[in-house]
C-alpha positions in Angstrom: 106.5 129.7 71.0 108.7 132.8 70.7 112.4 132.4 69.6 114.8 133.6 72.1 116.8 136.7 71.2 120.1 137.3 73.1 119.6 140.9 74.5 122.2 143.7 73.8 125.1 144.5 76.0 123.3 147.6 76.9 120.4 145.8 78.3 122.8 143.3 80.3 124.6 146.5 81.6 121.2 147.9 82.9 120.4 144.4 84.5 123.6 144.1 86.1 123.4 147.6 87.7 120.1 146.9 89.2 121.2 143.4 90.5 124.3 144.9 91.9 122.3 147.4 93.8 120.1 144.6 95.4 123.2 142.5 96.3 125.1 145.5 97.8 122.2 146.5 100.0 122.8 143.3 102.0 119.5 141.5 102.2 118.6 139.9 105.6 119.6 136.6 104.3 122.6 136.2 101.8 121.4 132.8 100.5 120.3 131.5 97.0 116.6 131.3 97.9 116.1 134.7 99.2 118.4 136.5 96.7 116.5 134.6 93.8 113.1 135.7 95.3 114.0 139.4 95.6 115.5 139.5 92.2 112.5 137.9 90.7 109.8 138.9 92.8 110.6 142.3 94.5 112.4 144.2 91.9 109.8 146.0 89.7 112.7 148.0 87.8 114.2 144.9 86.6 110.8 143.2 85.7 109.8 146.2 83.7 113.4 146.0 81.8 112.8 142.4 81.1 109.2 142.7 80.0 110.0 145.3 77.6 113.0 143.2 76.2 111.1 139.9 75.8 107.5 140.9 75.4 106.7 138.0 77.7 104.8 138.0 81.0 106.7 136.7 83.9 106.1 132.9 84.5 107.0 130.6 87.3 107.7 126.9 86.6 108.8 126.4 90.2 105.9 128.2 91.9 105.3 125.7 94.7 101.5 126.7 94.9 98.5 125.6 92.6 96.4 127.8 90.5 93.6 125.2 90.6 90.5 126.6 92.0 89.3 125.5 95.4 86.3 123.2 95.9 83.1 125.2 95.3 81.3 124.2 98.3 84.1 125.3 100.4 84.2 128.5 98.8 80.4 128.9 99.3 80.8 128.2 103.0 83.5 130.9 103.4 81.2 133.4 101.7 78.1 132.4 103.7 79.9 132.8 107.1 81.3 136.2 106.3 77.9 137.3 104.8 76.1 135.9 108.1 78.8 137.6 110.2 80.1 134.4 111.6 83.4 133.8 113.5 85.1 137.0 112.3 83.6 139.2 115.0 84.8 136.8 117.9 87.8 136.6 120.0 89.0 133.1 120.7 91.5 131.5 123.1 95.1 131.4 122.1 94.9 127.9 120.3 92.0 129.1 118.3 88.3 128.3 117.8 86.9 125.5 119.6 84.5 124.3 117.1 87.5 124.1 114.6 89.6 122.3 117.2 87.0 119.8 118.2 86.5 119.1 114.3 90.2 118.6 113.8 90.5 116.1 116.8 87.6 114.2 115.2 89.1 114.0 111.7 92.6 113.1 113.2 91.0 110.4 115.5 89.0 109.0 112.5 92.1 107.1 111.0 92.6 105.1 114.3 90.6 101.9 114.8 87.7 103.0 117.2 90.1 104.9 119.5 90.2 108.4 120.8 93.8 109.4 120.6 93.3 113.2 120.6 91.1 115.8 122.3 90.6 119.2 121.1 93.1 120.5 123.6 95.8 118.7 121.5 95.3 121.2 118.7 96.3 124.6 118.0 95.4 126.8 115.1 98.1 128.9 113.3 98.7 131.3 110.5 99.2 128.6 107.9 101.6 125.7 108.5 104.4 128.2 108.3 103.1 129.9 111.6 102.8 126.4 113.3 106.3 125.6 112.3 107.5 128.9 113.5 105.8 128.4 117.0 107.5 125.0 117.3 110.9 126.4 116.7 110.3 129.2 119.2 109.2 126.6 121.7 112.5 124.7 121.2 114.6 127.9 121.5 112.8 128.9 124.8 112.8 125.5 126.2 116.5 124.4 126.0 119.6 126.3 126.7 121.8 125.1 123.9 119.4 123.1 121.4 120.3 121.6 118.2 117.8 120.8 115.3 118.4 118.4 112.5 116.5 118.9 109.1 115.8 116.3 106.7 116.5 117.6 103.2 115.7 118.6 100.5 112.8 120.6 102.1 111.1 123.7 102.6 113.4 126.6 102.9 111.9 128.1 105.9 113.2 125.3 108.3 116.8 126.3 107.8 116.1 130.0 108.2 114.0 129.7 111.3 116.8 128.1 112.8 118.9 130.9 111.7 116.4 133.4 112.9 116.1 132.1 116.5 119.9 131.4 116.4 119.6 127.6 117.0 122.4 125.4 115.9 121.3 123.0 113.0 122.4 120.4 110.7 121.1 119.4 107.3 120.6 115.6 106.8 120.9 114.3 103.1 121.1 111.3 101.1 120.4 110.4 97.5 120.0 106.7 96.4 119.9 105.3 92.9 117.1 103.0 92.5 117.4 102.2 88.8 118.2 103.9 85.5 117.4 107.6 86.0 115.3 107.0 89.0 116.6 108.3 92.5 115.3 108.4 96.1 116.0 111.0 98.5 116.2 109.7 102.0 117.8 111.6 104.7 116.7 109.5 107.6 119.8 107.4 107.8 121.9 110.6 107.8 119.5 112.1 110.5 120.1 109.0 112.7 124.0 109.3 112.3 123.8 112.9 113.2 121.6 112.5 116.5 123.5 113.8 119.5 122.8 114.9 123.4 122.2 118.3 122.0 119.6 117.3 119.6 116.1 118.5 120.7 114.1 118.6 117.5 114.2 116.6 114.1 112.2 117.7 111.2 111.1 115.8 108.2 108.4 116.5 105.5 106.3 113.4 104.8 105.2 113.3 102.0 108.2 115.3 100.9 108.4 118.6 99.2 109.9 119.4 96.8 110.9 115.6 96.0 107.3 114.4 95.9 108.2 111.1 97.6 107.3 109.2 100.6 109.9 107.8 103.1 109.4 103.9 103.7 107.8 102.9 107.0 110.7 100.9 108.4 112.9 104.3 108.2 110.4 106.3 110.0 109.9 103.6 112.7 113.8 103.7 113.3 113.6 107.5 113.6 110.5 107.3 115.8 112.3 104.7 118.1 115.5 106.9 118.4 113.4 109.9 119.2 111.6 108.1 121.9 114.9 106.6 123.4 116.7 109.9 123.2 113.5 112.2 124.4 113.9 114.2 121.1 110.7 115.9 119.5 110.1 114.7 115.9 108.2 117.4 113.7 106.5 115.9 110.9 105.3 118.1 108.0 102.2 116.4 106.4 101.1 119.3 104.2 100.8 117.2 101.0 99.2 114.0 102.7 96.1 114.5 100.8 97.6 114.8 97.4 99.1 111.3 97.0 98.2 109.6 93.7 97.9 106.2 95.3 96.7 107.0 99.0 97.5 103.4 100.1 101.2 104.3 99.7 101.1 106.7 102.8 100.7 105.8 106.6 100.2 108.7 108.9 103.2 109.1 111.2 101.0 109.2 114.3 99.5 105.7 113.3 103.0 104.4 113.6 103.7 106.3 116.6 100.6 105.4 118.5 101.7 101.6 118.1 105.2 102.2 119.2 104.2 104.2 122.3 106.0 107.3 121.2 103.1 109.9 120.4 104.6 112.2 123.1 107.6 112.7 120.8 105.8 113.6 117.8 104.2 116.9 116.6 102.4 117.0 113.3 101.8 120.0 111.0 99.2 120.5 108.5 97.3 123.3 106.6 95.0 124.2 103.7 97.6 125.8 101.5 98.4 122.8 99.3 95.5 120.2 99.4 92.8 122.9 99.4 94.6 125.5 97.1 94.0 128.1 99.8 97.5 129.3 100.3 96.4 132.9 100.8 94.0 132.3 103.8 96.8 131.1 106.0 95.0 128.2 107.5 97.1 125.9 109.5 97.4 123.8 112.6 99.7 121.5 114.8 98.7 118.8 116.9 100.3 116.6 119.6 99.5 114.8 122.8 102.7 116.6 124.3 101.1 118.7 127.0 104.2 120.8 127.6 104.7 121.4 123.9 101.0 122.6 123.4 101.1 124.7 126.3 104.2 126.5 125.2 103.0 126.9 121.7 99.8 128.4 123.0 101.6 130.9 125.1 103.7 131.9 122.0 100.5 132.2 119.8 99.0 134.5 122.5 101.9 136.9 122.6 102.2 136.9 118.7 98.7 137.4 117.6 96.2 137.0 120.5 94.8 133.9 118.4 95.5 132.6 115.1 93.4 134.5 112.2 92.4 131.0 110.7 89.8 130.8 113.5 87.9 133.2 110.9 87.5 130.0 108.8 86.0 127.6 111.5 83.1 126.9 109.4 85.1 125.8 106.5 87.6 123.8 108.9 84.5 121.9 110.6 82.9 121.2 106.9 86.2 119.9 105.6 87.0 117.9 108.7 83.3 116.2 108.4 84.1 115.4 104.9 87.6 114.0 105.7 86.1 112.0 108.6 83.5 110.3 106.3 86.4 109.7 103.6 88.6 108.0 106.2 85.8 105.9 107.8 84.7 104.9 104.1 87.9 103.0 103.7 86.8 100.6 106.3 83.0 100.7 105.9 81.3 100.9 102.4 77.9 101.9 103.7 78.4 105.8 103.1 74.6 106.4 104.3 75.5 105.0 107.7 78.8 106.7 108.0 77.2 110.1 107.1 74.5 109.6 109.7 76.8 108.4 112.5 79.4 111.2 111.8 76.7 114.0 111.7 75.5 113.1 115.0 79.1 113.2 116.5 79.9 116.4 114.8 76.4 118.1 115.8 77.6 118.0 119.3 80.2 120.7 118.9 79.7 122.3 115.3 76.7 124.5 114.4 78.0 124.1 110.8 77.2 120.4 110.7 74.3 120.6 112.8 72.5 123.0 110.6 73.0 121.0 107.4 70.6 118.1 106.5 72.1 114.7 105.5 71.3 115.1 101.9 73.1 118.3 101.7 76.2 116.7 103.5 76.1 113.8 101.2 76.1 116.2 98.4 79.1 118.0 99.6 81.1 114.8 100.2 80.4 113.1 96.9 81.2 116.5 95.1 84.5 116.7 97.2 85.6 113.1 96.2 84.8 113.9 92.6 86.7 117.1 92.8 89.8 115.4 94.5 89.7 112.6 91.8 89.6 115.2 88.9 92.4 117.3 90.6 94.7 114.2 90.8 94.0 113.2 87.3 94.6 116.8 86.0 98.1 116.8 88.0 99.0 113.3 86.8 98.5 114.3 83.1 100.2 117.6 83.7 103.3 115.8 85.2 103.4 113.2 82.4 103.4 115.8 79.8 106.2 117.8 81.4 108.4 114.8 81.7 107.8 114.0 78.2 108.9 117.7 77.0 112.1 117.3 79.3 112.8 113.5 78.5 116.0 114.1 76.6 117.1 116.7 79.2 116.6 114.5 82.3 119.6 112.7 83.8 117.7 111.6 87.0 114.2 112.2 88.4 111.9 111.0 91.2 108.8 108.9 90.1 105.3 110.6 90.4 104.2 109.8 93.8 102.7 113.1 95.3 101.3 116.2 93.5 102.1 118.7 92.5 105.9 119.4 92.9 108.9 117.2 92.0 112.5 117.9 91.1 114.5 116.7 88.0 118.3 116.8 87.3 119.2 118.5 83.9 122.1 117.5 82.1 124.9 119.7 80.6 124.9 122.5 83.3 127.2 121.1 85.7 130.2 123.1 84.6 128.6 126.5 84.7 127.5 128.9 87.5 124.2 127.7 88.5 123.1 131.5 89.6 124.3 132.8 86.3 122.5 130.3 84.3 119.1 130.9 86.0 119.5 134.6 86.1 120.3 134.8 82.3 117.2 132.5 81.8 115.2 135.0 83.7 116.5 138.0 81.8 116.0 136.3 78.4 112.7 134.6 78.8 111.0 136.2 82.0 110.9 132.5 83.4 111.6 132.0 87.1 113.1 128.9 88.4 113.8 127.4 91.8 116.8 124.9 91.9 118.6 122.6 94.6 120.1 125.3 96.8 116.6 126.6 97.5 116.1 123.4 99.4 119.2 122.4 101.0 122.9 123.5 101.6 124.2 126.2 99.3 125.1 126.7 95.6 128.7 125.7 95.9 128.0 122.1 97.2 125.2 121.6 94.5 127.8 122.7 91.8 130.8 120.6 93.2 129.2 117.5 94.7 129.0 114.8 91.7 125.9 113.2 93.5 124.1 116.6 93.2 124.3 118.9 90.3 121.4 121.0 88.6 118.1 119.9 90.2 115.2 121.9 89.0 111.8 122.1 90.8 108.8 121.6 88.7 105.4 122.9 89.9 103.1 121.3 87.4 100.2 123.1 88.8 99.8 126.4 86.8 96.5 127.5 85.3 98.3 128.4 82.0 99.4 124.9 81.1 100.6 125.9 77.5 102.7 128.6 78.9 104.3 126.0 81.3 105.0 123.7 78.7 106.4 126.5 76.5 108.6 127.6 79.3 110.0 124.3 79.6 110.8 124.4 75.8 112.4 127.8 76.3 114.6 126.3 79.0 115.9 123.7 76.5 116.4 126.2 73.7 118.0 128.6 76.2 120.3 126.0 77.6 121.7 125.2 74.0 122.2 129.0 73.2 123.9 129.6 76.6 126.2 126.7 76.6 127.4 127.6 73.1 127.9 131.2 73.6 128.2 131.9 77.4 130.3 135.1 76.6 127.2 136.7 75.2 125.4 136.8 78.6 125.8 138.4 81.9 128.6 136.9 84.2 128.4 137.5 87.8 130.2 134.4 89.2 128.2 134.8 92.3 127.4 131.9 94.5 124.9 131.9 97.6 
């Protein structure tokens, strides 16, 4: 690992000039996430300067996505469909390709005990989960005169900025609870309940949560569902990471709870292929709800935005994965895989040419291969996380136990009395390492710096292909922190807060 060298004053002067130019241009959003993103990802002049100084390639320890390759059978399916001119030449209805929607309905029904809760009409494909979330926010904006949204945090930055974009009033709900020494639990649900009012039309939670990697307890989710039903509020649950839970028994899908409580009409769930399938670039996402008014509104928005979602081009993949996930879900109740495969193929063959044209032997091979892939994937993430925690052990004040791959946040000691933006900026300038911290996921920089219950929380995405470089970057962070705290006057000082 390369030893850190404090750059010259001339270097810092050049960097400051570039950064000042960015700030003075007044980006669309003057917030920590976007400023950090522009400086580290959309400023080639600065990157060239840093590369020359450090001789290190830029590296993200808070990437939020995984470098792990997709399952080979799925890649083969995508390639085959394009070679055979399937799907991509077709126009579809606004909610997307019917084969894909029938398949998604089947897999989401599979978790219930012999009940058909959903039909294909309850599903709408989207441009990734982000597209689905955006359509829901636009629906809320169009449906109510003065709506208010409550967002459980920490969470995906986009929720807050969609509210700003659509000019919807919003509140961020937050709570952090100490569980035992060093271990904490982020649980915004109690704060959400306290903030509910007559104006509240939408509540947002991410379950399992990103970036905290935790799962909210069932009794709290039930309380939230019950209040949403009583107050006629829509609950948006982002379940993007639901397949990446290390111990799957710890998670109960929200719609299973809602169905038993008679409040499915108050629930909309968002899912996608970016995280669990490592297909972020293909933008495959969807939402589903039995709320007919919501689905009709979303479909109208989808038609005006893009005619229909481009994820329809991957309907063969969606059908194949839905088949695999259906078998996987049913196998939890029935160990006879051969019987499950046969019955599931019979159901899927009614609406899916993809499954109808595959023999049972091939489908079994794909299913078994996927289970092996997922097992190895979780093992890889688990070992990766353990190693990262071991390197940072003496630096961590608080953390969240490993529950869901592949993001988590840890509180680093000793940085509370410095400007967080300046610390992360100088770490980037001196080591070419990009970070994301607390204000990327809730509130603003000032609150994270001043609130004793918060502080310097760093996101770790233990999913990078170059594992050695990831671990070296953590070691660089430790080394840099000591140098920076001992000689802050030698570094660039902006005193900016976002």
